[in-house]
C-alpha positions as CSV (number, residue, x, y, z in Angstrom):
1,M,-6.3,-23.3,34.4
2,T,-4.4,-24.2,31.3
3,Q,-0.8,-23.4,31.2
4,S,0.4,-21.1,28.5
5,R,2.6,-22.7,25.9
6,K,6.1,-21.3,25.9
7,S,7.6,-20.4,22.6
8,N,10.4,-22.7,21.4
9,P,13.6,-20.6,21.4
10,G,15.2,-23.0,19.1
11,S,18.4,-25.1,19.4
12,W,21.7,-23.4,19.4
13,K,23.2,-26.6,18.0
14,K,20.9,-26.4,15.0
15,T,21.8,-22.8,14.5
16,L,25.5,-23.5,14.7
17,L,25.1,-26.4,12.2
18,R,23.2,-24.2,9.8
19,G,26.0,-21.6,10.0
20,V,28.7,-24.2,9.5
21,L,26.9,-25.6,6.5
22,V,26.5,-22.1,4.9
23,C,30.2,-21.4,5.4
24,F,31.1,-24.8,4.0
25,G,29.0,-24.2,1.0
26,S,30.6,-20.7,0.5
27,V,34.0,-22.4,0.4
28,A,32.9,-25.4,-1.8
29,I,31.2,-23.2,-4.4
30,L,34.6,-21.6,-5.1
31,L,36.3,-25.0,-5.4
32,P,36.9,-24.7,-9.2
33,A,39.2,-21.7,-8.5
34,W,41.5,-24.0,-6.5
35,L,41.9,-26.7,-9.1
36,P,45.4,-26.8,-10.8
37,N,46.2,-26.2,-14.4
38,K,43.3,-23.9,-15.1
39,L,44.9,-21.9,-17.8
40,G,41.9,-21.5,-20.1
41,A,40.4,-18.4,-18.5
42,P,37.4,-18.0,-21.0
43,M,36.3,-21.6,-20.5
44,E,36.7,-21.3,-16.7
45,R,34.7,-18.1,-16.8
46,G,32.0,-19.7,-18.9
47,T,31.7,-22.5,-16.4
48,V,31.3,-20.0,-13.5
49,E,28.7,-18.1,-15.5
50,L,26.7,-21.3,-16.0
51,L,26.9,-22.1,-12.2
52,Q,25.6,-18.6,-11.5
53,A,22.7,-19.1,-13.8
54,A,22.0,-22.5,-12.3
55,L,21.9,-21.1,-8.7
56,L,19.6,-18.3,-9.8
57,A,17.3,-20.8,-11.7
58,A,17.2,-22.9,-8.5
59,S,16.3,-19.8,-6.4
60,T,13.5,-18.9,-8.8
61,A,12.2,-22.5,-8.6
62,V,12.3,-22.4,-4.8
63,M,10.1,-19.2,-4.8
64,L,7.7,-20.6,-7.3
65,G,7.4,-23.8,-5.2
66,A,6.7,-21.7,-2.1
67,M,3.7,-20.1,-3.7
68,A,1.5,-23.1,-3.2
69,H,2.1,-23.0,0.6
70,S,2.3,-19.3,1.3
71,G,-1.4,-18.5,1.6
72,H,-2.2,-14.7,1.4
73,R,1.5,-14.1,1.1
74,R,1.6,-15.7,-2.3
75,C,2.1,-12.3,-3.9
76,I,5.4,-11.9,-2.1
77,C,6.7,-15.1,-3.5
78,R,5.6,-14.1,-7.0
79,V,7.4,-10.7,-6.8
80,L,10.6,-12.3,-5.6
81,A,10.3,-15.0,-8.3
82,F,10.0,-12.3,-10.9
83,G,13.0,-10.5,-9.6
84,L,15.1,-13.7,-9.4
85,A,14.0,-14.6,-13.0
86,A,15.1,-11.2,-14.2
87,A,18.5,-11.8,-12.6
88,L,18.6,-15.2,-14.2
89,V,18.0,-13.7,-17.6
90,G,20.8,-11.2,-17.0
91,E,23.2,-14.0,-16.2
92,L,22.1,-15.9,-19.3
93,E,22.8,-12.8,-21.3
94,D,26.3,-12.6,-19.9
95,F,27.0,-16.1,-21.0
96,I,25.1,-16.2,-24.3
97,S,26.1,-12.7,-25.6
98,G,29.4,-12.2,-23.7
99,I,31.0,-15.6,-24.0
100,M,29.1,-17.5,-26.8
101,K,28.8,-14.2,-28.8
102,W,25.1,-14.9,-29.8
103,P,22.4,-12.2,-29.8
104,F,20.0,-12.4,-26.9
105,P,17.0,-10.1,-26.3
106,D,17.6,-9.8,-22.6
107,V,16.4,-6.2,-22.2
108,W,12.8,-7.0,-23.4
109,V,12.6,-10.1,-21.2
110,I,13.9,-8.3,-18.1
111,G,11.7,-5.3,-18.7
112,L,8.6,-7.6,-18.9
113,L,9.5,-9.4,-15.7
114,V,10.1,-6.2,-13.9
115,L,6.8,-4.8,-15.1
116,M,5.0,-7.9,-13.9
117,A,6.7,-7.6,-10.5
118,L,5.6,-3.9,-10.3
119,I,2.0,-4.7,-11.2
120,T,1.9,-7.5,-8.6
121,L,3.4,-5.2,-6.0
122,A,0.9,-2.4,-6.8
123,R,-2.1,-4.8,-6.6
124,H,-1.0,-6.1,-3.2
125,R,0.5,-3.0,-1.6
126,Y,-0.6,-3.8,2.0
127,V,0.9,-7.3,2.1
128,M,4.1,-6.1,0.4
129,L,4.6,-3.1,2.7
130,K,4.1,-5.3,5.7
131,F,6.6,-7.8,4.4
132,F,9.2,-5.1,3.6
133,S,8.7,-3.5,7.1
134,T,9.7,-6.9,8.7
135,L,12.3,-7.9,6.2
136,G,15.1,-7.4,8.7
137,H,13.6,-10.1,10.9
138,H,14.3,-12.8,8.2
139,A,17.8,-14.4,8.2
140,G,17.4,-15.1,4.4
141,A,17.1,-11.4,3.8
142,G,20.5,-10.8,5.4
143,L,22.1,-13.3,3.0
144,I,20.4,-11.7,0.0
145,G,21.5,-8.3,1.2
146,A,25.1,-9.5,1.5
147,A,24.9,-10.8,-2.0
148,L,23.7,-7.5,-3.3
149,L,26.6,-5.8,-1.5
150,I,29.1,-8.2,-3.1
151,I,27.6,-7.6,-6.6
152,Y,27.1,-3.9,-6.6
153,V,29.8,-2.7,-4.2
154,F,32.6,-5.2,-3.5
155,S,32.9,-6.7,-7.0
156,R,32.9,-3.2,-8.5
157,V,36.2,-2.6,-6.8
158,I,37.8,-6.1,-7.0
159,G,36.7,-6.4,-10.6
160,T,38.5,-3.3,-11.9
161,Q,41.8,-3.4,-13.7
162,Q,43.1,-0.4,-11.7
163,F,42.8,-2.3,-8.5
164,W,44.8,-5.3,-9.7
165,Q,47.3,-3.2,-11.6
166,A,48.1,-1.3,-8.4
167,S,48.2,-4.6,-6.5
168,M,50.3,-6.7,-8.8
169,G,52.3,-4.2,-10.9
170,D,54.2,-5.9,-13.8
171,A,52.7,-9.3,-12.9
172,F,49.2,-8.0,-13.8
173,S,47.1,-10.0,-16.4
174,P,43.9,-8.6,-18.0
175,E,42.1,-11.9,-17.3
176,I,42.5,-11.6,-13.5
177,P,39.8,-8.9,-12.9
178,K,37.3,-10.8,-15.0
179,I,37.9,-14.1,-13.2
180,C,37.8,-12.5,-9.8
181,K,34.6,-10.7,-10.6
182,S,33.0,-13.9,-11.9
183,Y,33.8,-15.8,-8.7
184,L,32.6,-13.0,-6.5
185,E,29.3,-13.0,-8.4
186,L,29.2,-16.8,-8.1
187,L,29.5,-16.5,-4.3
188,A,26.7,-13.8,-4.3
189,C,24.5,-16.2,-6.3
190,Y,25.1,-18.9,-3.7
191,F,24.0,-16.4,-0.9
192,I,20.9,-15.6,-2.9
193,F,20.1,-19.3,-3.3
194,V,20.5,-20.0,0.5
195,G,18.6,-16.8,1.3
196,S,15.8,-17.7,-1.0
197,I,15.4,-21.1,0.7
198,G,15.2,-19.3,4.1
199,L,12.6,-16.8,2.8
200,A,10.6,-19.6,1.2
201,I,10.5,-21.5,4.4
202,T,9.3,-18.4,6.3
203,L,6.7,-17.4,3.7
204,G,5.5,-21.0,3.4
205,R,4.3,-21.0,7.0
206,R,0.6,-20.6,7.4
207,E,0.7,-18.9,10.8
208,E,1.5,-15.2,11.2
209,L,5.1,-14.5,12.5
210,D,4.6,-10.8,13.3
C-alpha cells in the first residue's frame, strides 16, 4: 500500500520572517516623514503621491504578470488588474490635477476600466463567485482589506482639519491634515502592493486550493 502524502503545514520561521519583512516595509515606506528639515509641504506631498502611484503601478503589473500562469483563473487577475489600474489613474489625477494643476480626464479612463472589469466579471460569474467566496482564505486579501479600511475609514478621520484642530489647538497648521492623509494613503498602497503579490502567487498556482 502506498502511504498518503501529508500536506506540508509550512514553516513557522518563514511565516515569522514574512511578517517581520511586511512590518519593516511598513516602517520603511514612511521614512521620508522622519527626515529633518522637510519644510516644503507641497513638494513632500507630491513625492508621496508619486510613491503611491508607483506602488499601484507595480501592483497592476504584478496582476498582469500573474495572468500567464493562472490558468482558468486568468479572469480574476484581469478584474483585479482593472481595479488596480483604476486606482492608479485616480492617484495620477491627484498628482497631475491637484499638485501640477494640469487637466486630466480621469473620470472617463476610470469609467472605462470599471466597465471592462464589470464585463469580465459578468462573463466569468462562476469563477469570480468561487473566488470571492474563498477570499477570506487568502492572506493577501487581508492586507488589501486593511488598506481599504485605512483609505476609506481611518484617513477620513485623521485627514480632517477638525481632528487636528481639536488635538493641537493653536499649534494647528492647515498642511498637517493633508500630509498625514497622504502618508496614510501611502501606507495603504504598500499594503495593496504586498497583498497583490500574495494573491498573484496564489492565483498563479495551477492546482486547486479549495
